[in-house]
N, C-alpha and C positions, 0 to 999 in steps of 0.2 A: 584475639581471634583474627584469622585471615580476612582481609577486606575483599570480598568477592563482588561487591557492588560499588559502583561509583556514586550512585545517587538513589535516594528514596524520596519521592514526593508524597505529600499527605493532603487529602482534601477532596475537592469536587470531582465527580465523574458523571457525565451525562451524555445524552445523544443530541447533537445539533442537527436540526432540520433546516437546511439552508435554502432559501428561495432561489429557484433556478433562473427566474427572469430578472434581468438587471435593469434597474431604472424604474421599476414599478413599485407601488405601495405594497406593504406586507398584506394588506387587505385583498389585493388583487392577484396574489401569487397563484399560479395554476399547478405548479409542481415543486417538489423539494428534493434536495440531495441529502442523504443521511451520512453523517460523520460522527466520530466520537468527539467529545468536547469536555470542557471544564479545565481551568488553568493547570492544575497539577497533572491531569491526564495528558493534556497537550504537551506539557514540558517533558514528561516522561518519554513520550513518543519522539519529540523533537531531539532530545539528547541521545536517545537510542539510535536514531538515524545518523547521528554524528559520531557514532562509535562508542558511546559510553554505555556501561552496563547499568541500566536503569530499572527501577521498580516503582510501584505506586501502592499506597495504602488508602483504601476507600471502601465504600459499599455500593452494591448494585442490587436491583430487584431480581427476584426469582422468576423472570419472564424473558420474553424474546429480546427486549432491548438490553437487559442486563447481560444476557448471553452474548449478544452482539459486541458489547464493550469488551468482555473478557476475550472473545475470539479475536477481535481486532487488535487488542493489546499484544496478544501472542504473535499475531502476524507482524506487528511492528517490532518484535524482539524485546518487549517489556516483560519483566518478571511479574507474575500475577499472584505470587504467594500471599501478598498482603491484601488482596481483594476478597472481601467477604460478601456472601450472598444473603441479603436480608429477606426473610420469608414474609414479612408483613408490609413492606413498602415498595412502591414503584420506583424505577429508575428515573432520574431527573431528565427533563426535556427542555430544549430551548428552540424557539422559532426565531430565525434570523433572516434579514433581507439586506440587499444593497440598493438603496434608493438613489444615491448619487455619491459624489466624492466626499460629501460631508455628512450624509445621513445614513445610518446603519441601524434601522429599527430592530429590536429584539424583545421577545417575551420569555421570561423564565417560568417554567412549570416545575416548581420546587416545593410545593406545599407538602410538608412531611415526607420528603423524598428520601430515598435510601441513603445517599451519602451524608445527609444531615443527621442520620442515626449513628454515625461513627462514634464509638465510645472507647473508653480506656481499655476495655477488654479486647479491643481489636489491635492493640499495640503490643507487639512481642519484642521483648528486649533482645533476644538472640538474633532476631531478624534485623533490628536496627543496628546491632553491633557489627553486622556484615558490611555496613555502608561507610564510604568515605565522606559522604555529605547527606544532609536531610534538608528538604525544602518544604516550607509551609506557605499557605496563602491566606490572605486576610479574611475571606468569607468564613472559614472555620474557626475564627476567633469570635464570631458574632453570636454564638450559642453556647451556653455553659457546658453541655455534654460534649460537643465537638471541640470546644476550647480545651477541655480537660484531656481529650485524646491527643491534641496537638502538643500541649505542654508536656505530657508524658513522653511523647516521641522525642521532643527536644531535650528533655532531661536525660534520656538514654543516649542520645546522640553525643551530648557533651561528656557524659560519663565515659563513653568509649572512643573519644577523640575524633569524632566526626565534625566536619565543618557544618555550619547551619546557615540557611538562607531564607529570606522572606520576600515573597512577591506581595506587595501591599494589596494589589488586585481589588481596589475599592469599588464595590457596586452598591450604591445607596439603597436600592430597593431590597437587596439581600440582607441589609442591616436593619430593615424596617423603617428607614427614614425617607423613603420615596414609594410611590404606588406601583402596582403591577404594570401599568402602562408606561412606566418610566424606566424600562430596562436599559434604554440607551443612555440615560443620565450617568455621568461619571463623577459628579461632585455635588454634594449637599453638605453644608456645614453641620457638625454635630459634636458637641462637647463630650457626649457619652462615648461616641466612637473614638474620638481622639484619646480619651483617657484609657479606654480598653487597649488600643494599639500601643500606647506608650508604656503600659504595664508589661508588655511582652518584648518590646524592642531591645532591651539589654541581652536577650537570649540569642541574638543573631550576630553572625560574622559578616553577612552581606545582606543589605536591604536595597530593594529595587522598586522604583515606582515612577510614574509620570509626575510632572510638576503638581497636578491636582491631587494625586495620591499622597505626595509629601505634604501638601496643604492640610489634608485630613490627619496625617500622622503627626504633623508638627503644630497643628492648631492655629495656622495663620495662612491667609491667602497671599502673603508675600513669600515667594519661594525661598529667598535667602534666610529670612527669619524662621521659616518652617524647617529648613535643613539644620539650622543652628539649634532649634528646639529638639530635633531628633538627636543631634550630636550630644546634647547635654545628658541624654539618658542611654546612649549607645555608642560604643567604640567601633561599630561595624563600618566597613566600607560602604558608602552610600552611592548608589548609581541612579542618577536622575535622567529619565528619558524626556527628550525635548522635541519629539515629532520630527519635522523636516530638518531640524538643526542637529540631529543625532542624539548623543548622550554624553554625559560627563560623570566621572567617578571621583569621589573625595575620600581619601584615606585618613586625613587628619582634620584640621580645622577647616571651617567653611569660609572661603574668601568672599570679598565684596561683589565679585562678578562670577557668574557661572562659567564663563569661558576660561577661567583660570584652572579648572579641574582637568584631570586626565581625559583625553578624548581619543577617538579613533576615526578613521576616514568614513565618510558617508557615501551614499550612492544616489545619483539623480534618477529616480524611478517614478512612474506614475502611481498615484494613490488610487487604487481600485477598491480595496477592502481592508479597513483597519481592524476588523474583528479578528482576534487571535494573533495580531502582529506582536503584541507584548510578550506572548508566550514563546513565539518564535525567537524574539530578541533574547529572552532569558535563556533559551536553549543554547544559543550561540555563546552567550556570556558564560554559562556554566562550563561549556566545552573549554573555553580559554582559561577560566579560573581554575578548574580542576586539573588541567594539563600544566599549570604553572606558568602560563604565558603572562607577559606584562599587560597592564591595563589597556594600552593602546591596541595591542593585538586582540585581546579579549573583546574589546569594544568593536573592533573591525568585524570579528566573527558575528557579534550580536547585531550590528547594523545590517550586515549582509543577510542574516537569517530573517530579520525584520523586514527587509526589502522584499525577499521572496514572498513572505506572508501578505504584505500589503498589495502585491501585484497579482495574487491568485485567488481563486474561489475556495472558500473553506478555511479551516484553521490547520489542524494536523496534516491534511493532504498537501498543504502548500509548502511544508517545511522541507529543506534540502537534505540529501544524503551528504556524507562527508566528501565523497568524490565530486559531487555536484558543487558543493561549496568551494572546494579547492579549484575546480575548473573556472568558476565564476570569478574568484579573486584573482586568478592569473590572467584571464581573458578580459574581464571588465564588462561594462554595460554596452551592449550594441544597440539596444532599443529600450526605451523606458518601460514599456509594457512587457514585462518579462514573460508573462504567460503566452505571448505571441512570438517569442524568440524560439524558433524551431530547433535550433541546435541545443539550446539549454533545456527545452522541454523534453527532448528525446533522452537526454541524460537523466533528467528528473524522473521520467517514466521508468526508464530501464534500471535505474539503481534503487528504486523504491518498490519494485514488484515484490509481493509476498511469496513465500513458499520456497522450499528447496526441491528443485526438480533436476538434480544432478544425475539421476538415473530415471529413465523413461521406458517402462515396459507397458506398451499400449495395445490393447485388443481393439482393433478397428472393425466395427460392424456398422459403419455409417453407409454402407452400400445400399443403393436403392434400385437402380436399373438391373443389376445382377440378380437381386432377389426377386424382383418382379417378373423376370423371365423364367423362373423355375416353375416346374410343374406343381400344381396344387396351390400356388400363391394366391392369397387374397389379402387385402389391407389388414383385416382383422388378424389373420394368421401371421402376417409379417410382423405386426406389432407384438403379438404374443411371443414370437420367436426371439425378438430383440430383448424382451424381458428375460428370457432364458440366457441370452448372451450376457446380460448384465449380471445375472445370478452367478454365472460361471466366473466372470471377472472379479466379483466380490469374494467368491470362494477362494480364488487364487490370492487376491490381495490380503485377505484375512487381517484387515486393520493396519497393514504395514504401509510405509511410504514408498513412493517410486512407481506406482501403478496407475494406469489410466485407461480411458476408453475414447473411441470416436463413435458418436451416435447421432443420427439425424433426427429431425423433428417431424418430418412428413410421415414416415412409417414408425419410427421408434420413439414417438413422443412420450409414451408412458415410461419407457426405460430411461429416457433423457431426464425427465422430471424426477424419477425415483433415484437417480444417481446423485442429485444435489445433496451436499452435506455428508457424503460417504467417505470423503478423503481421497476419492479418485480424481485424477486430472481428467477433465471432460472437454473434449473437442467437438465442435458442432459444424457440419459442412454447410456451405452456402451456395455452391455451384449447382447448376442444373446438370445432372449427370451426363457425361459424354459431350457436352457442348463445346464447340469451337467454331467461331470465336466464342469466348467465355460468356455465358449467360448465368444469371443468378436465380435461385428459387423465387417464384413469384411472391411468396410470403414476406420477403424482405422489403418490398415496395420499391418504387423508382429511386428514392433517395436513401435506401437502406434504413429507413426510419424505424422499422420494427426492432432493430437492435436494442432500442431503449427497453423493450419488454423482456430481453434475455436475462437469465440468471447471471449474477455477477461472476460466478466461477466458470461460466462457459467460455471456451476459447474459440474465436471465430476462425474457421478453417476454410480455405478455398483452394481448389485444384485447378491449375491452369495448364492446358496442353499447349505448350509454346516451344519455339526453337529460334535460335539467333538468325536463321535464314527466313523467318516469316516475312511476308510482304508488308509494306509500310501500313496498309489499311488494317490488316489483321492485327499487327503488333500494336498500333495506336488504340484500336478498339479494346483489346484485351488489357492493355496497361491502364487505360482510363477506368475500366470496370474495377480492376484490382485497387487502384488508387482511391476511388470513391469508397470502396468497402473498407480499406485501411483507415481512411480518415474518419469514417463513421465509427469504427471500432475504437479509435482513440477518444472520440467525443464521448463515448459511452463507457469508457474505462474497461474495455475488454481486450484481452491479449489476442494476438493475431498470428495465425500459422499459414504460411504460404507453401503450397505443394506445387512443384513443377515436374513435369514428365516429358522431356524432349524426345525420348526414344520412340514414343508413339506417333511422333510427327515426321521425323526424318532421322537419318543416321547420326550417331553421336561420336564425338572424339574426346580427347583429354581436356579440351577447353570449353566444351559446349555448355555444361551446366554453370560453370564459372562465369561465362559471358552473360547468361540469363540473370544471374545474381547481380552482376554489375548493372545491368539494364534496369532492374527494379529499384536498386538503391538510387540510381540516377534520377528517377522520377519522384523520389522522396518516400519510398515505401521501406520501412524498417521493421521487418517481421520479428516478433518475439521468438518464433520458431520457424525453421525451415524443415520441410518434409521432402526428402530426396530419394530417388532410386539409387541403388548401390552403384558406386563407380566401378568401372572395369579395371582400372589401374591405379597404383599409388599416386602417380603424378596427377591424375584427374582429381583424386581426393585433396591433394595438396593445393591444387589450383582453386578448388571450391572453398577450402578453409581460408586461404589467403584473401580471396575476394570478400568473404564475410568479415574477417578481422580487419581488413583495410577500412571498412566503412562503419563497423559497429563492434566496439570492444565489449559491449554488454549484452549481446544477444543471448537468449536462453540456450540456444544450440540447435543441433540437427537431430531428427529422428529418421531412421531408414525405413522405407516402405518395402512391402513384400511382393506385390504384383502376382499374387497367387503362385509363388514359387514353391517347389517341394522343400521339405524341411532340410534336406541335405544341402541344397543350394543356398538356403537362408543361413545355415550354419557357416558355410564358406564365406558368405558376404559379411556375416557378423564378425568373423575372425579378422577380416581386413578393416572394417569400419571401427571396431572397438579400439584399434590402435591410435585413434585420433580423439583427443580430449573433448573436442567440440561436438563430437557425435555422442549424444546422451543415451541413445537406446533405439528402439524400434517401434513401428506402428504397423502391425500385421493383421490381416482380416481373414481372407478366404482360405488361407492355409489352415486356419483354426476352425472356421465355421462352415466352409463351402460344402463338403460332403455331408456334414451333419444336417445342414439346412435342407438339402435335397431329400435326405431320408426322412426327416421330421415332417416336411410338408406333404409327403406322400403317405404318411402314417406308418412308416416302417420303423420309426424310432420314437420312443416316448420322451416325455419331458425330462425325467430324471436321468435317463441314459444320455440324452442330448447335452444336458448340463455337465454331466460327468466327463463325457468325451471332449467337450470344448475346454473344460478346466484342465484335463490331462494335457491337451495339445498346447494350451497357453502356458501351463507350468513348464512344459518341456522347452518351449522357446525361451522363457525367462531364464531357465537354467543354462541353456546354451549361451545366451548373451552374458550372463553373470560369469560363466566359466571363461568366456573369451576375454572379458575385462580383467578378471582375476589373474589369468595366465600372463597377460601383458604386464600387469602390475608386478607380479613376481619376477618376471624377466627383467623389468627395469631395476628392481632392487638388487 
């Protein structure tokens, strides 16, 4: 059978609730950040970010957290065919905290959890046969039912020529040899655990663990003796993690000194969070191992990925993309606290964003001032009309990718909330309509703190009326506002769209918009999206794209705005804009809803007719854009 997968991991899958306050006791945490967790799940995600085709075999509950894990795995590019939904059990949870550089308290909520119900029935031979390698972790050897599932997976792996790997991943309390409050404990001696591990060690080609984990696997607290005990029952390559000293690999006999093993370069970084660092390490190691690199290079990948994990908050979110890893290995460490390295963090953010938005067909009904000025407007009617706009957008989308909306919270709150989870791209405006100098909606607060309350799929959108000829006071005030909002967006994990309209301020030329783009990059604003008015000449477009690509090779791209232009004018601008790959689509509003809103507010048009007319107009614009893009593609061919 053709090997369509590089890796299948088997075992734990849970939700990590990470304390957001650093330096406090777990007892005192006021808020938590939610991530996927569990060693096999982390490793599947970590390797997927590095370009491997990864899958996981596990169970999750039939509830919100189980669905979160499945959806997040898909966003990370992990194959979820091996994930089963357990109708009787809840998804596992873990509460974690960062007390200081040495204490990382955690509590496992895994009593009869879904992943511990993994059984032999969940192991499909045809699925295993697709993989080049299969990885198991120690926790699932601790229970007869899950152990049987792991052994069956390993049997099929070896039958079909896949490599096998073990992450010892020793958690004493998950083996029942430590209490619930001892989740942080990494080692408790147990002859029963050692015997169980040693009975499976011959099944693996690669075994990875810390010195303490090899102590339990080898039955000795002397690391050399423990490694030699493991070697007696297994011919696997043994990789021993040594914390700040890096790691060493042993392919044959175990020498008298650990330093005599294969090693890779380490990295002088600050220890901020050790939780999940081993899974990051294993992800990098697997990338090198499966790519056929020598052990020095594989360990370099592993050490680098472990360094990222140690320096950031969370487990899976900390792991690098392949591009980020290559950049880091080429450039090196500029500051030991990697999470505060702005250049590195921008690459981390930009290369790990989920979703394919290579086409953007956006119905923009985030208008507030224009709607409020229409005859018959009330807040209640405005909100109801925006629900009709959403209905029209969903009708056009019809479950397909590449469609979105812009919707505000002040008038369109119900539509905004209803859009969550529909598959639409959702942009949400922050500016006070028409303000110059730029002012933000009061709901954001002075420090934009309310962004913490936003749905995670909302994109922060801000419109700035600006021009390169702005006086220094106006320019400084507007840039400071945009920068505060951008920084708050990043802190809260929200994408950022910056819209600039210089033509409403002063005359524009071929370099006007490009100059503005340069100015915003110069103050450290890296928008995920740019929303721009149509350029009047090809050279103006070329200047804009050169300015963006000069500073950010990973931007999501550009969407073209409409400015209430007639359809014929929009079609002409689409034909020009579509010739540039960085332009992903359009965001148009009043051309679609303007006349409809005026008629509906005066009672001249009913709900169904309004939805039908807006859907017709939106569909027409989508077809014009798609035809422009297609025509250029055919011309290029």
